[in-house]
C-alpha positions, -999 to 999 in steps of 0.1 A, spaced: 0 0 0 14 33 -10 16 60 15 -3 90 3 20 120 3 7 152 18 8 181 -7 36 205 0 27 239 14 32 262 -15 37 298 -5 37 326 -30 55 356 -16 41 387 -33 59 420 -32 47 452 -47 71 461 -75 84 497 -70 85 515 -104 112 537 -90 137 508 -86 157 495 -115 172 460 -115 210 460 -117 220 425 -122 218 389 -109 225 398 -73 197 423 -73 172 400 -90 179 373 -65 175 397 -36 142 411 -48 127 376 -46 134 378 -9 132 340 -7 148 325 24 178 304 17 162 274 34 127 278 21 125 240 17 124 236 54 90 234 71 100 260 96 107 287 70 75 278 50 55 282 81 72 314 89 64 328 55 27 319 60 27 336 94 42 367 77 14 369 52 -13 364 78 5 388 102 -12 371 132 -1 378 168 18 346 174 48 340 196 75 345 170 110 330 175 128 352 151 164 353 140 181 385 152 198 404 123 217 436 117 221 456 85 243 483 71 233 509 44 254 530 20 242 552 -8 259 574 -35 244 596 -62 250 588 -98 252 610 -130 218 599 -143 200 614 -112 195 580 -95 210 569 -62 229 537 -58 220 520 -25 236 489 -10 224 469 20 244 443 39 227 419 62 245 402 91 237 380 121 261 386 150 289 368 132 285 364 94 272 381 63 238 366 56 226 385 25 232 415 3 210 438 -17 217 467 -41 195 488 -63 193 521 -82 166 543 -67 151 574 -83 142 602 -59 119 629 -72 132 660 -53 106 683 -68 77 666 -51 96 656 -20 91 619 -27 116 600 -5 121 570 -28 152 559 -9 135 554 25 104 539 8 125 513 -10 146 504 21 116 502 45 96 480 21 126 458 15 135 453 52 99 446 61 95 420 34 129 404 43 118 400 79 85 383 69 101 361 43 130 350 65 114 348 100 138 375 112 139 406 133 163 434 125 177 449 157 200 477 144 209 494 112 241 512 106 246 539 80 272 565 72 262 601 78 263 608 41 232 586 36 212 613 55 221 637 27 198 617 4 169 610 28 154 629 58 129 603 69 148 570 69 160 570 105 127 579 122 108 554 99 132 526 108 126 532 145 89 540 145 77 516 117 101 486 120 115 489 155 150 490 142 176 512 160 191 535 133 228 542 140 244 571 120 281 565 120 302 595 111 319 590 78 357 590 83 362 622 63 382 638 90 405 609 97 437 597 81 417 568 67 396 590 45 412 578 13 406 542 22 369 549 29 363 567 -4 381 540 -23 358 513 -9 330 501 -32 295 509 -20 289 472 -10 320 472 12 309 505 28 275 489 37 293 458 50 314 480 73 284 499 86 266 466 95 296 453 114 300 486 133 264 486 142 267 452 158 294 466 182 269 491 195 247 464 211 252 443 242 246 405 245 209 411 251 206 431 219 201 464 238 222 495 229 250 498 253 247 525 280 278 546 277 292 570 304 321 593 293 346 615 310 332 636 340 305 610 343 285 623 313 258 600 302 263 596 264 226 592 255 216 573 224 250 559 217 266 594 220 240 608 197 245 582 169 211 566 174 186 589 156 152 578 168 129 607 160 128 642 144 117 675 157 88 673 133 77 641 150 77 658 184 59 688 171 30 666 161 23 652 196 16 685 214 -5 716 209 6 746 189 8 767 221 30 742 239 54 739 209 57 777 206 63 780 243 91 754 242 108 771 211 105 805 228 127 794 257 149 770 238 158 798 214 167 820 243 189 792 258 207 790 225 211 828 221 225 832 256 245 799 255 231 788 288 246 755 300 226 732 323 239 701 341 217 674 357 231 651 384 213 618 392 224 585 407 221 561 378 220 562 339 194 535 338 166 518 357 137 538 371 116 567 360 141 595 365 167 580 341 140 573 315 128 609 317 164 622 315 172 601 285 142 616 267 151 651 277 187 648 265 176 632 232 152 660 226 176 688 237 203 675 214 179 679 184 175 715 195 212 720 199 210 729 236 240 727 260 223 703 285 244 675 300 236 647 325 261 634 349 261 602 371 286 591 397 307 560 398 286 535 417 295 521 451 283 490 468 257 495 495 248 531 486 215 524 468 203 503 497 207 534 519 189 557 495 160 533 491 156 531 529 156 569 532 130 572 504 108 546 520 111 562 554 100 596 539 71 578 523 61 562 556 65 526 545 98 517 563 99 503 598 122 516 625 144 486 621 153 499 586 175 526 602 194 505 628 223 496 606 221 526 582 251 548 579 239 580 562 274 595 561 283 569 535 259 586 511 276 620 515 311 605 514 302 588 481 289 620 465 318 641 477 344 616 464 328 617 429 325 655 429 362 660 438 374 634 413 352 642 383 331 674 386 352 700 405 383 694 384 393 713 353 365 712 327 340 698 353 304 710 354 306 720 391 334 745 384 322 781 383 307 793 350 337 816 346 360 785 346 338 766 321 313 750 345 275 749 340 254 779 345 225 760 361 229 729 383 200 705 388 202 679 416 178 650 405 164 634 437 179 629 471 208 605 462 228 635 451 219 660 478 255 661 490 264 681 459 242 711 468 267 726 494 296 717 471 281 734 441 273 765 462 308 766 475 323 765 440 300 793 427 279 810 454 258 830 429 251 801 405 215 787 408 212 752 421 178 735 417 167 704 437 141 681 421 122 657 443 106 626 428 89 611 458 56 618 476 64 623 513 43 617 543 41 653 555 20 643 585 47 620 599 76 643 590 59 671 610 59 650 642 90 657 663 108 626 674 96 603 646 119 585 623 105 604 593 112 637 611 148 628 618 155 616 582 139 647 567 161 669 590 191 652 575 178 657 539 167 693 546 202 703 560 215 699 524 184 708 503 178 741 521 208 756 503 191 751 469 175 780 451 144 760 441 125 730 454 108 712 424 84 684 431 51 668 419 20 690 421 7 675 453 8 703 478 -3 682 508 29 662 506 52 692 509 70 695 542 63 727 561 100 736 563 101 742 525 93 779 518 64 780 494 80 808 473 109 784 464 85 756 453 78 748 417 56 719 405 67 696 377 46 667 365 62 633 356 67 630 318 71 603 292 85 602 257 60 589 232 88 578 209 109 557 232 107 519 233 83 520 262 56 541 245 59 539 207 35 518 186 46 483 176 35 462 147 20 427 153 52 412 139 73 430 166 47 423 192 50 386 185 88 388 188 87 405 222 60 382 235 82 353 226 111 370 246 88 373 276 76 337 274 112 325 269 121 341 302 91 326 319 101 291 306 136 296 319 124 303 354 95 279 354 69 307 355 35 309 340 36 319 303 13 343 286 -16 328 267 -18 353 240 -38 373 231 -55 377 265 -30 388 290 -37 413 318 -8 435 328 -4 448 363 26 466 379 32 469 417 59 463 443 36 452 471 29 419 454 11 403 484 -16 430 481 -18 426 444 -24 388 449 -52 395 473 -68 420 450 -67 395 422 -81 367 444 -110 390 454 -117 397 417 -116 360 409 -142 354 436 -165 378 418 -162 360 385 -164 325 399 -199 320 385 -184 320 350 -197 352 336 -162 363 326 -133 342 312 -107 345 340 -79 369 327 -43 364 335 -24 386 360 10 397 349 33 414 375 65 426 360 89 455 356 124 462 342 139 467 377 164 493 386 200 493 398 188 517 425 167 489 439 190 462 453 161 443 468 143 435 436 155 399 434 145 393 470 110 407 463 107 384 433 116 353 453 92 362 481 65 367 455 71 333 440 70 317 474 38 333 484 22 324 450 31 288 454 20 286 491 -10 309 495 -24 313 460 -18 279 444 -53 278 430 -45 308 408 -9 299 400 -15 289 364 -31 323 358 -4 345 374 29 354 359 56 373 379 88 383 361 117 407 364 121 418 328 154 423 310 166 455 296 142 457 266 117 485 269 97 470 241 88 439 261 71 460 288 55 481 260 39 450 245 25 439 278 10 472 285 -5 478 250 -21 443 250 -35 444 285 -72 449 293 -66 469 325 -35 483 342 -31 484 380 -6 507 398 -12 502 435 23 506 448 28 527 479 66 526 479 78 530 443 76 560 420 59 543 392 40 573 380 58 570 347 41 536 341 7 553 346 15 577 319 27 549 297 -6 530 302 -27 561 295 -8 568 263 -15 532 252 -52 538 259 -54 513 288 -78 520 318 -58 525 350 -68 516 385 -44 533 410 -40 545 446 -29 581 453 8 577 456 38 595 440 21 614 413 -2 586 402 -34 604 410 -25 637 393 -27 619 360 -60 601 367 -94 616 366 -115 593 387 -142 576 365 -129 594 333 -96 577 323 -93 554 352 -102 548 388 -86 559 421 -91 535 450 -81 538 487 -49 520 495 -55 484 503 -92 484 494 -93 451 475 -131 451 472 -131 485 454 -104 472 431 -122 440 424 -155 458 416 -138 482 391 -121 452 375 -154 434 372 -170 464 356 -142 469 331 -143 432 321 -181 430 318 -191 464 305 -177 468 270 -190 503 266 -174 514 299 -141 499 289 -142 516 255 -151 550 270 -124 548 296 -98 537 270 -107 565 246 -104 591 274 -70 576 284 -57 577 249 -68 612 240 -67 631 273 -29 632 279 -19 668 288 10 685 270 29 689 302 32 651 305 52 649 272 89 654 265 80 686 248 63 699 280 92 687 301 117 705 278 96 737 279 96 737 317 134 732 320 142 757 293 120 782 311 137 776 344 171 778 328 163 812 312 147 826 343 174 816 368 203 825 344 188 860 342 178 863 379 193 838 404 167 848 430 137 839 407 108 822 426 82 798 413 59 807 442 42 773 444 30 772 408 31 747 380 63 754 360 47 748 326 19 772 335 44 799 344 63 792 312 32 796 290 20 827 309 55 843 303 54 834 267 19 847 261 5 812 256 -16 808 288 -37 778 293 -73 781 281 -103 759 291 -101 738 259 -63 733 261 -49 698 268 
């Protein structure tokens, strides 16, 4: 009896032929087919089928890198070459002649490359991580970099052409394909083992954001489109003044990565570099044990640390650490803490309490130079005001340093402001997010499948519950025991079967400033296994890697986001969820509540009220119209002041005002409101 053969899966890969592209030989003809080298394998056939259906599967994709080079030709076309690498070897090559119609503004070069890379990914079950190109490529296209990042989730790396080096002749002599090959290999070196761009810190502790400016993620035009006309004009008003007066600002914070403060600073430096502003960001050389001290201090001021937390705490280590870094890196020749006359910064910003020891040092170096202190925690003012309490003692230590600053900037929550801070020195700044970073930008279903697979791979590695796509439910909190109890209460409400039980995902990227994150994770796993075993298959708890996009995927594909933490400043995650159009249930901590309008774009529940949380969850899962209304309000109701543009407007305003008048006072007002009033762009009732 003959075995009946199953028909082979025949996949026809259709690509729209670009009339602006002219074939240039066998190598080009082969590349335009975009057929994978091993198309005969079932894996690649199935991958091509998934690519055509574009379904949200868990995609195990091959990580690739590419390099681009382009030169103009006498006939008005541009010769473009593309080299494709894995981490070790050249995998493929593509070249073409592309016609660009400069009169109509048609960017044929970027259109061709975007279409080719997207098709190559789908046809070869691949994910491009980075794309290197020489700076001369940007002479032929203004859209390529931002389109690579925003449409294909590829990090565009513009590598300066070696025109100013002794190897200039060698570079010009290289054929265009060798130039593209070189760009691909150089781009690979910009990424770490986890395919994340390397964090670089240069001399004087300067954080070299976006690979020292080589990663071009977005254009000024992109940012202009995410805010109102009035906010954009306000920002340009003060940024132009900063440029005209050559005002230099220097930020000091504890770490170049991790929590909300570094995320906000990365965005500000990226945006300010597009404007050409002289704004730098410095971090100290880390020291073992310091972040444990600062975390304890923050938790005490929040009122969530027991007295035992201070028994073995040596606060002087914090000041010694900051002083050592200042004397070694920042007070030396060319350092930012030197006086402005000696080349130092005109404005100093101390970002949160880790660096408060710098305030007296900065004032001693230049007594008339403005020093601004920025607080990112919501303090328990009622406990701080009680003489003899632990909170009172710790605040006295902090205030002994902070009182020398010229301004006290904090979240717009007046009731958390300690009485010892003069109101005239207070300015309110809202937490902000960058809509174009990896946490917030839109992702295609192809990229969503890639990052979902990354998450589930980590879950598999640590024997944790994997996501059952496409119905995950994302939550974020540190007090995991409370989250478990809230989820259990919610599951009791749906026990009758009216709702298909959603999964609970508790995760975050973690921070180097939080040395207890692994201990918290292990305690959560233990509690899940012992006390909530009946829900164990529906709860996934993970410390994510460095990839922002994994967290982005989880938030965007959630049904509801919870932020109930009382001890972590996760207000940036609230903004991320709102921007993604996800309903948020939160408690009034650390700036969370200032972004939520109760019943409009989310719900505010009392701390620890699991019944209220469960009822809101039940309503959002059973009432489709309610969920749609809350989601729409979340997506469209983000204020300008919560964006990178609003953040830049506030800091440029402060820089201009304090540079002109070191005794300037904010008088307890919102800084963006002051900036708009001064620029003649005051808020109106219909403004965002």
